[in-house]
DRENPA-3360 file (N, C-alpha, C; in nm, 2 decimals, always signed):
BEGIN
1 = MTASTERA = -3.74/-4.54/-1.32/-3.64/-4.49/-1.41/-3.58/-4.36/-1.35 ~ -3.44/-4.36/-1.34/-3.38/-4.24/-1.29/-3.30/-4.17/-1.40 ~ -3.30/-4.04/-1.40/-3.22/-3.97/-1.49/-3.09/-3.93/-1.43 ~ -2.99/-3.95/-1.50/-2.85/-3.92/-1.45/-2.80/-3.80/-1.52 ~ -2.77/-3.70/-1.44/-2.71/-3.58/-1.49/-2.57/-3.57/-1.42 ~ -2.47/-3.55/-1.50/-2.34/-3.53/-1.45/-2.30/-3.39/-1.46 ~ -2.24/-3.34/-1.35/-2.20/-3.20/-1.35/-2.05/-3.20/-1.36 ~ -2.00/-3.10/-1.43/-1.85/-3.08/-1.44/-1.80/-3.04/-1.31;
9 = PFPSEGGG = -1.68/-3.09/-1.26/-1.63/-3.05/-1.13/-1.58/-2.91/-1.13 ~ -1.56/-2.85/-1.24/-1.51/-2.71/-1.24/-1.60/-2.63/-1.33 ~ -1.59/-2.50/-1.31/-1.67/-2.41/-1.40/-1.63/-2.42/-1.54 ~ -1.71/-2.39/-1.63/-1.68/-2.40/-1.77/-1.55/-2.31/-1.80 ~ -1.48/-2.36/-1.90/-1.36/-2.29/-1.94/-1.38/-2.15/-1.99 ~ -1.49/-2.13/-2.06/-1.52/-2.00/-2.12/-1.56/-1.90/-2.01 ~ -1.63/-1.94/-1.91/-1.68/-1.85/-1.81/-1.80/-1.77/-1.86 ~ -1.89/-1.75/-1.77/-2.01/-1.67/-1.80/-1.98/-1.52/-1.78;
17 = WKQILWSI = -2.08/-1.44/-1.81/-2.06/-1.30/-1.80/-2.04/-1.26/-1.65 ~ -2.10/-1.33/-1.56/-2.09/-1.30/-1.42/-1.94/-1.32/-1.38 ~ -1.88/-1.43/-1.42/-1.74/-1.46/-1.39/-1.65/-1.35/-1.45 ~ -1.68/-1.31/-1.57/-1.60/-1.20/-1.63/-1.61/-1.07/-1.56 ~ -1.74/-1.04/-1.52/-1.76/-0.92/-1.45/-1.69/-0.91/-1.31 ~ -1.70/-1.02/-1.24/-1.63/-1.03/-1.11/-1.48/-1.02/-1.13 ~ -1.43/-1.08/-1.23/-1.28/-1.07/-1.26/-1.24/-0.93/-1.28 ~ -1.32/-0.86/-1.36/-1.29/-0.72/-1.39/-1.30/-0.63/-1.26;
25 = VGLVALVG = -1.40/-0.66/-1.18/-1.42/-0.58/-1.06/-1.30/-0.61/-0.97 ~ -1.26/-0.74/-0.96/-1.14/-0.77/-0.88/-1.01/-0.70/-0.92 ~ -0.99/-0.70/-1.05/-0.87/-0.64/-1.11/-0.87/-0.49/-1.08 ~ -0.99/-0.43/-1.10/-1.00/-0.28/-1.08/-0.97/-0.25/-0.93 ~ -1.02/-0.34/-0.84/-1.00/-0.32/-0.70/-0.85/-0.33/-0.66 ~ -0.78/-0.43/-0.72/-0.64/-0.45/-0.70/-0.56/-0.33/-0.75 ~ -0.60/-0.28/-0.87/-0.53/-0.16/-0.93/-0.55/-0.04/-0.84 ~ -0.67/-0.03/-0.78/-0.70/+0.08/-0.69/-0.62/+0.07/-0.56;
33 = ILVASAVY = -0.60/-0.05/-0.51/-0.52/-0.06/-0.39/-0.37/-0.03/-0.43 ~ -0.33/-0.07/-0.54/-0.19/-0.04/-0.58/-0.17/+0.12/-0.60 ~ -0.27/+0.18/-0.66/-0.26/+0.33/-0.68/-0.27/+0.40/-0.54 ~ -0.36/+0.35/-0.46/-0.37/+0.41/-0.32/-0.24/+0.40/-0.24 ~ -0.18/+0.28/-0.25/-0.05/+0.27/-0.18/+0.06/+0.36/-0.23 ~ +0.06/+0.38/-0.36/+0.15/+0.48/-0.42/+0.12/+0.62/-0.38 ~ +0.00/+0.66/-0.38/-0.04/+0.80/-0.35/-0.02/+0.83/-0.21 ~ -0.06/+0.74/-0.12/-0.06/+0.77/+0.02/+0.07/+0.73/+0.10;
41 = TLPALMTD = +0.14/+0.63/+0.06/+0.26/+0.59/+0.13/+0.39/+0.63/+0.06 ~ +0.40/+0.64/-0.07/+0.52/+0.66/-0.14/+0.58/+0.80/-0.12 ~ +0.50/+0.91/-0.12/+0.56/+1.04/-0.10/+0.63/+1.06/+0.04 ~ +0.57/+1.01/+0.15/+0.64/+1.02/+0.28/+0.76/+0.93/+0.28 ~ +0.76/+0.82/+0.22/+0.87/+0.73/+0.21/+0.99/+0.79/+0.13 ~ +0.96/+0.85/+0.02/+1.06/+0.92/-0.06/+1.12/+1.03/+0.02 ~ +1.04/+1.11/+0.09/+1.09/+1.22/+0.17/+1.18/+1.17/+0.28 ~ +1.14/+1.07/+0.34/+1.22/+1.01/+0.45/+1.36/+0.96/+0.40;
49 = WQIHGTAR = +1.36/+0.90/+0.28/+1.49/+0.86/+0.23/+1.58/+0.98/+0.20 ~ +1.52/+1.09/+0.16/+1.60/+1.21/+0.12/+1.67/+1.27/+0.25 ~ +1.60/+1.26/+0.36/+1.66/+1.33/+0.48/+1.70/+1.24/+0.59 ~ +1.70/+1.10/+0.57/+1.73/+1.01/+0.68/+1.86/+1.03/+0.74 ~ +1.96/+1.07/+0.67/+2.10/+1.09/+0.72/+2.12/+1.22/+0.79 ~ +2.04/+1.32/+0.76/+2.06/+1.46/+0.81/+1.95/+1.51/+0.91 ~ +1.85/+1.43/+0.93/+1.73/+1.48/+1.01/+1.77/+1.49/+1.15 ~ +1.72/+1.60/+1.21/+1.74/+1.62/+1.36/+1.61/+1.65/+1.42;
57 = VAEDGRVS = +1.60/+1.64/+1.55/+1.47/+1.67/+1.62/+1.44/+1.82/+1.60 ~ +1.32/+1.84/+1.56/+1.27/+1.98/+1.54/+1.20/+2.02/+1.67 ~ +1.26/+2.11/+1.75/+1.21/+2.14/+1.88/+1.08/+2.21/+1.87 ~ +1.05/+2.29/+1.76/+0.93/+2.36/+1.75/+0.82/+2.28/+1.67 ~ +0.85/+2.16/+1.64/+0.76/+2.07/+1.56/+0.65/+2.02/+1.64 ~ +0.54/+1.99/+1.58/+0.42/+1.94/+1.66/+0.35/+1.83/+1.57 ~ +0.30/+1.73/+1.64/+0.23/+1.63/+1.57/+0.08/+1.63/+1.62 ~ -0.01/+1.63/+1.52/-0.15/+1.63/+1.56/-0.23/+1.53/+1.48;
65 = DAKCTSKI = -0.35/+1.50/+1.52/-0.43/+1.40/+1.45/-0.35/+1.27/+1.42 ~ -0.28/+1.23/+1.52/-0.20/+1.10/+1.50/-0.28/+0.98/+1.54 ~ -0.27/+0.88/+1.46/-0.35/+0.76/+1.49/-0.28/+0.64/+1.42 ~ -0.26/+0.53/+1.49/-0.21/+0.41/+1.43/-0.32/+0.30/+1.45 ~ -0.34/+0.22/+1.35/-0.42/+0.11/+1.36/-0.34/-0.02/+1.33 ~ -0.37/-0.12/+1.40/-0.29/-0.25/+1.38/-0.38/-0.36/+1.34 ~ -0.33/-0.44/+1.25/-0.40/-0.57/+1.21/-0.29/-0.67/+1.22 ~ -0.29/-0.75/+1.33/-0.19/-0.85/+1.36/-0.05/-0.78/+1.37;
73 = IFHICNAT = +0.03/-0.79/+1.26/+0.16/-0.73/+1.27/+0.17/-0.61/+1.17 ~ +0.06/-0.58/+1.10/+0.07/-0.47/+1.01/+0.01/-0.34/+1.08 ~ +0.09/-0.23/+1.06/+0.05/-0.11/+1.13/+0.04/+0.00/+1.02 ~ -0.07/+0.08/+1.03/-0.09/+0.19/+0.95/-0.10/+0.31/+1.04 ~ -0.01/+0.41/+1.02/-0.01/+0.52/+1.11/-0.02/+0.65/+1.02 ~ -0.11/+0.74/+1.06/-0.13/+0.87/+1.00/-0.11/+0.98/+1.10 ~ -0.06/+1.09/+1.06/-0.04/+1.20/+1.14/-0.02/+1.33/+1.06 ~ -0.05/+1.44/+1.12/-0.03/+1.57/+1.06/+0.09/+1.63/+1.14;
81 = IGLQTPKG = +0.19/+1.68/+1.06/+0.31/+1.74/+1.11/+0.31/+1.89/+1.09 ~ +0.33/+1.96/+1.19/+0.34/+2.11/+1.18/+0.48/+2.15/+1.23 ~ +0.53/+2.25/+1.16/+0.67/+2.30/+1.19/+0.68/+2.45/+1.14 ~ +0.74/+2.53/+1.23/+0.77/+2.67/+1.19/+0.91/+2.67/+1.12 ~ +0.91/+2.72/+1.00/+1.03/+2.73/+0.92/+1.06/+2.88/+0.90 ~ +1.19/+2.91/+0.86/+1.22/+3.05/+0.82/+1.12/+3.11/+0.72 ~ +1.07/+3.03/+0.63/+0.98/+3.07/+0.52/+0.83/+3.08/+0.57 ~ +0.81/+3.04/+0.69/+0.67/+3.04/+0.75/+0.63/+2.90/+0.79;
89 = PIEHRVNY = +0.51/+2.89/+0.85/+0.47/+2.76/+0.90/+0.44/+2.66/+0.79 ~ +0.47/+2.53/+0.81/+0.43/+2.43/+0.72/+0.35/+2.32/+0.79 ~ +0.27/+2.25/+0.72/+0.19/+2.15/+0.78/+0.16/+2.05/+0.67 ~ +0.18/+1.92/+0.69/+0.15/+1.82/+0.60/+0.12/+1.68/+0.67 ~ +0.05/+1.60/+0.59/+0.01/+1.47/+0.64/+0.12/+1.36/+0.61 ~ +0.14/+1.27/+0.70/+0.23/+1.16/+0.67/+0.15/+1.03/+0.69 ~ +0.19/+0.93/+0.61/+0.12/+0.80/+0.62/+0.23/+0.69/+0.62 ~ +0.23/+0.60/+0.72/+0.33/+0.50/+0.73/+0.26/+0.36/+0.73;
97 = VFTDFHVG = +0.31/+0.27/+0.66/+0.26/+0.13/+0.66/+0.39/+0.04/+0.68 ~ +0.39/-0.04/+0.79/+0.50/-0.12/+0.82/+0.45/-0.24/+0.90 ~ +0.55/-0.33/+0.92/+0.52/-0.45/+1.00/+0.60/-0.44/+1.13 ~ +0.54/-0.48/+1.24/+0.61/-0.48/+1.37/+0.53/-0.56/+1.47 ~ +0.59/-0.61/+1.57/+0.53/-0.69/+1.68/+0.50/-0.60/+1.80 ~ +0.49/-0.47/+1.78/+0.47/-0.37/+1.88/+0.33/-0.38/+1.93 ~ +0.31/-0.37/+2.06/+0.18/-0.36/+2.13/+0.18/-0.23/+2.21 ~ +0.08/-0.15/+2.20/+0.07/-0.02/+2.27/+0.08/+0.10/+2.18;
105 = NYNVSVMA = +0.12/+0.21/+2.24/+0.12/+0.33/+2.17/+0.26/+0.36/+2.12 ~ +0.27/+0.44/+2.01/+0.40/+0.49/+1.96/+0.41/+0.64/+2.01 ~ +0.52/+0.67/+2.06/+0.55/+0.81/+2.08/+0.64/+0.87/+1.97 ~ +0.60/+0.98/+1.92/+0.68/+1.03/+1.81/+0.73/+1.18/+1.83 ~ +0.83/+1.21/+1.76/+0.89/+1.34/+1.76/+0.90/+1.39/+1.62 ~ +0.89/+1.52/+1.60/+0.91/+1.57/+1.46/+1.05/+1.58/+1.43 ~ +1.09/+1.53/+1.31/+1.23/+1.54/+1.27/+1.24/+1.62/+1.14 ~ +1.35/+1.69/+1.12/+1.36/+1.77/+1.00/+1.51/+1.79/+0.97;
113 = DPAHPELA = +1.54/+1.80/+0.84/+1.67/+1.84/+0.80/+1.69/+1.99/+0.81 ~ +1.78/+2.04/+0.88/+1.80/+2.19/+0.90/+1.81/+2.26/+0.76 ~ +1.86/+2.20/+0.66/+1.88/+2.26/+0.53/+1.74/+2.26/+0.46 ~ +1.66/+2.16/+0.49/+1.53/+2.14/+0.42/+1.42/+2.11/+0.52 ~ +1.38/+2.21/+0.60/+1.28/+2.19/+0.71/+1.14/+2.15/+0.65 ~ +1.12/+2.19/+0.52/+0.99/+2.16/+0.46/+0.97/+2.01/+0.44 ~ +1.08/+1.93/+0.45/+1.07/+1.79/+0.44/+1.06/+1.72/+0.58 ~ +0.98/+1.77/+0.66/+0.97/+1.72/+0.80/+0.90/+1.58/+0.80;
121 = TTDLGLNQ = +0.94/+1.50/+0.90/+0.89/+1.37/+0.92/+0.88/+1.34/+1.07 ~ +0.88/+1.22/+1.11/+0.88/+1.18/+1.25/+0.99/+1.08/+1.27 ~ +1.03/+1.06/+1.39/+1.13/+0.96/+1.43/+1.08/+0.82/+1.40 ~ +0.95/+0.80/+1.42/+0.89/+0.67/+1.39/+0.91/+0.64/+1.24 ~ +0.88/+0.73/+1.15/+0.90/+0.71/+1.01/+1.04/+0.68/+0.97 ~ +1.14/+0.75/+1.04/+1.28/+0.72/+1.01/+1.33/+0.59/+1.07 ~ +1.28/+0.56/+1.19/+1.32/+0.43/+1.25/+1.26/+0.31/+1.18 ~ +1.15/+0.33/+1.11/+1.09/+0.22/+1.04/+1.11/+0.23/+0.89;
129 = LWNRTITL = +1.21/+0.30/+0.85/+1.24/+0.34/+0.70/+1.26/+0.21/+0.62 ~ +1.35/+0.12/+0.66/+1.37/+0.00/+0.58/+1.25/-0.09/+0.59 ~ +1.19/-0.10/+0.70/+1.07/-0.18/+0.72/+0.96/-0.13/+0.63 ~ +0.94/+0.00/+0.62/+0.83/+0.06/+0.54/+0.86/+0.03/+0.39 ~ +0.99/+0.04/+0.35/+1.03/+0.02/+0.21/+1.01/-0.12/+0.17 ~ +1.05/-0.22/+0.26/+1.03/-0.36/+0.22/+0.88/-0.39/+0.22 ~ +0.80/-0.34/+0.32/+0.66/-0.37/+0.32/+0.59/-0.32/+0.19 ~ +0.63/-0.20/+0.15/+0.57/-0.14/+0.03/+0.61/-0.23/-0.10;
137 = LVGAGAIV = +0.74/-0.26/-0.11/+0.79/-0.34/-0.22/+0.72/-0.48/-0.23 ~ +0.72/-0.55/-0.11/+0.66/-0.68/-0.11/+0.51/-0.67/-0.14 ~ +0.44/-0.58/-0.08/+0.29/-0.57/-0.10/+0.26/-0.53/-0.24 ~ +0.33/-0.43/-0.29/+0.30/-0.39/-0.43/+0.35/-0.50/-0.53 ~ +0.46/-0.56/-0.50/+0.50/-0.68/-0.59/+0.40/-0.79/-0.59 ~ +0.34/-0.82/-0.47/+0.24/-0.92/-0.47/+0.11/-0.88/-0.55 ~ +0.07/-0.76/-0.53/-0.05/-0.71/-0.61/-0.02/-0.72/-0.76 ~ +0.10/-0.67/-0.80/+0.13/-0.67/-0.94/+0.13/-0.82/-0.99;
145 = AIILGAIV = +0.19/-0.91/-0.91/+0.20/-1.05/-0.95/+0.05/-1.11/-0.97 ~ -0.03/-1.07/-0.88/-0.17/-1.12/-0.89/-0.24/-1.07/-1.01 ~ -0.22/-0.94/-1.04/-0.28/-0.87/-1.15/-0.23/-0.94/-1.28 ~ -0.10/-0.95/-1.29/-0.04/-1.01/-1.41/-0.08/-1.16/-1.43 ~ -0.09/-1.23/-1.31/-0.13/-1.37/-1.32/-0.28/-1.38/-1.37 ~ -0.36/-1.29/-1.32/-0.50/-1.30/-1.36/-0.51/-1.27/-1.51 ~ -0.44/-1.17/-1.56/-0.44/-1.13/-1.70/-0.39/-1.25/-1.79 ~ -0.28/-1.31/-1.75/-0.22/-1.42/-1.82/-0.32/-1.54/-1.82;
153 = GAVRRRRR = -0.38/-1.57/-1.71/-0.47/-1.67/-1.70/-0.59/-1.65/-1.79 ~ -0.64/-1.53/-1.80/-0.76/-1.49/-1.88/-0.72/-1.51/-2.03 ~ -0.60/-1.47/-2.07/-0.56/-1.48/-2.21/-0.54/-1.63/-2.24 ~ -0.49/-1.71/-2.16/-0.47/-1.85/-2.18/-0.61/-1.92/-2.19 ~ -0.70/-1.88/-2.10/-0.83/-1.94/-2.11/-0.90/-1.90/-2.24 ~ -0.89/-1.78/-2.28/-0.95/-1.73/-2.40/-0.89/-1.81/-2.52 ~ -0.76/-1.83/-2.52/-0.70/-1.91/-2.63/-0.75/-2.05/-2.64 ~ -0.76/-2.12/-2.52/-0.81/-2.26/-2.52/-0.95/-2.26/-2.57;
161 = TAEAAA = -1.03/-2.17/-2.53/-1.17/-2.16/-2.57/-1.18/-2.14/-2.73 ~ -1.09/-2.05/-2.78/-1.09/-2.03/-2.92/-1.04/-2.15/-3.00 ~ -0.94/-2.22/-2.94/-0.89/-2.34/-3.01/-0.99/-2.45/-3.00 ~ -1.06/-2.47/-2.90/-1.16/-2.57/-2.88/-1.28/-2.55/-2.98 ~ -1.31/-2.42/-3.00/-1.42/-2.39/-3.09/-1.38/-2.41/-3.24 ~ -1.25/-2.40/-3.27/-1.20/-2.42/-3.41/-1.20/-2.56/-3.46;
% end
């Protein structure tokens, strides 16, 4: 005599506590990525949009701690920019995220608006301005869509479970 046990092809609609926990962890991670992209890439992007038409090469500018990492076509570049201004020296970090088919090193120069030298950037940042903007919008939009999709799916699943129980 054999006992037949059938298993459902999909996990239960209600989901166990482990599934709920992993869903929450995933959503928190996605929100963290969204916040990190806003904190690290948005300030430099906004600064570059402010000065993109008036920026000139800053002869006394210097770039230090510059590093780019590439993952297929995605590039993440970080650098510290230093510049002597009439109000004194300034130094700040920039972070660029963009897509490109570039292989090798990037050479950069410090760029600044003569009227606002405190808003210094690099020629790489200005040359990739539209690319960086589109990359941020598409990436953030995809993350927001995933978060909203997960929340809508959870609400629908909860409704179906409540309706089935009633």
